[in-house]
N, C-alpha and C positions, 0 to 999 in steps of 0.2 A: 504493498499501499503506501500511497506517496502525498504527502501533505506538503506541496510546498508552493509559496505565496513570491513574485515579483511585484514590487510596486513602485512608480516613479512618480512622486509628485511634490507638492509644496506645502511646509509647516502651514496650519494655521494658527497658531500661537507656537511660542518659546516652550517646549521641552520643560516639565515639573518634575523637577528631581525631590525623591524622599527615599527612606531608607526601611527597611523592614527590623522588627524589636530585634533582630541579631543581626544588624547592620551592614545588612546588605541592599546596594542601590538598585534603585529600581524609576526608570522615565517612563512617563507617557506621554504620549504627544497625536496629533493628530493629523494626520494627510489629504489634501486636497488631491484626488484625481480625475484628471478630464476622461470620461469615455469616449475612446477610438470611432465612433460613428456620432452621428447627431442626427435628433426625430425629426420630421418633419419642414421644421426652420433649419437655419443653417449656424445655430447654435449648439454645442455641446453643451452633454449636460456632466456634473459631478459629484463625484461621489467622493464621499467625507469619512474617512477610515479610521479606524482606531489602533496605535502602534505601542506596546511596548517593549522597553530594552531593558536589561540584565546589566548588573555586575560593569565591566569595563566599558560595555555599548551603552549604558542607559548614564555612567559620566562624561562618555563624549558627547554624548546627545548633548547633556548640559552644558557644557564647558565649548564647544563651537558650532551648537546649531541654534536657528532662532528663527523668528517666527519668517515666511516668503522665502526660506530660502527651498532650490529644488535639492532635493535626494532620492538618493536609490535605496530600497529597505527587500531584504531577504528573509524570510522567515518562514512560520508556519501560520496556518488558521485556527484561531481557539476560539471555544464558543463556550462561556462561563452561561451559570445558571443558580441561581438563587430562589427563595422565598422571600417574600418581606416579609414584613411585621403585620402586613394587615392579611397574607394568606396568600396573597399575589406569588403565582409564579413568573421570572423574568429573565433571561438570558440575553448576553451581550455576544456581540461576534469580536473577535479583535485578530491583528496581527501581532504575535509575540517573534524579536527581532532576532534574527541571527548574526546579520549582517547588517550596516548602512553606511552610506558613501557620501556625501555633498556630491552634487554636477555642476555647481558652480561657485564664484567667489564667493567672500563674505563680503557686504554691503561695507564702503568705507568707514569707517570708524574716526574720534578724534585725531590722535592719532595721525593718521594713514591722509587725513584731509590737510593735516599742517604740515603737510611734506617727510616725518618721520616714517623710519621703517619699522613695522614691528616684525619681531621674530617667530619664525614659524612653529608652530606648539610642538612641543615633543613628547613621546611616550613614554613612561617608565613601565617599564615589566616587572609584574610580582613575579614571586619562585613558587610554583606550583603547576598543577593542570592550567590554573587562570591565563598563564603568562602569556604572552602575544607579543611579538617583532614586528617590527614596521614601522610608520609615520599614523598617523593620528585619523588618515583616509584610507589605510586599508585594515580596516577592521575587521577581525576576522568573522 
C-alpha cells in the first residue's frame, strides 16, 4: 500500500511552532494549492491543506518559512477522528510532512533592504537517528 502526497503551494500564514510535553517540536501550517484545471470560468479553484511537521522539519519551517512563501511538501495523508464534548464525531485531514523545501527566495528583510548581506542559515546536526546533513534547503 502507498500513502504519498506531494504538494506545491503557498503558505497562508506563518507556521505555528509548539512543543509536546516531552519537548518534541511540532509545527502546523496551511498551504494554498491551486487545482490544475478551471471550471467554467477561467479562474482556478484553490484548496487549503493543513500540514504538520515534526522535529527538525518543524523547526526549519518555523525559522525559515513565512506567509506567502512557495514551498514543496512531501508526506503522507492522515485522517484524525475525535468526539467533541457534546458527543459529535469529527474528522480532519492533514498531511504529515516528511520533506519541506522552499521553492522561492525569502522576501527582502530590513538588513537586505539596507544593502547588508545576511549569512545563509546553517543546520546543526543532532547525534542519533534524527541527525541530518546538508543545508536547511535539503530537508530529509
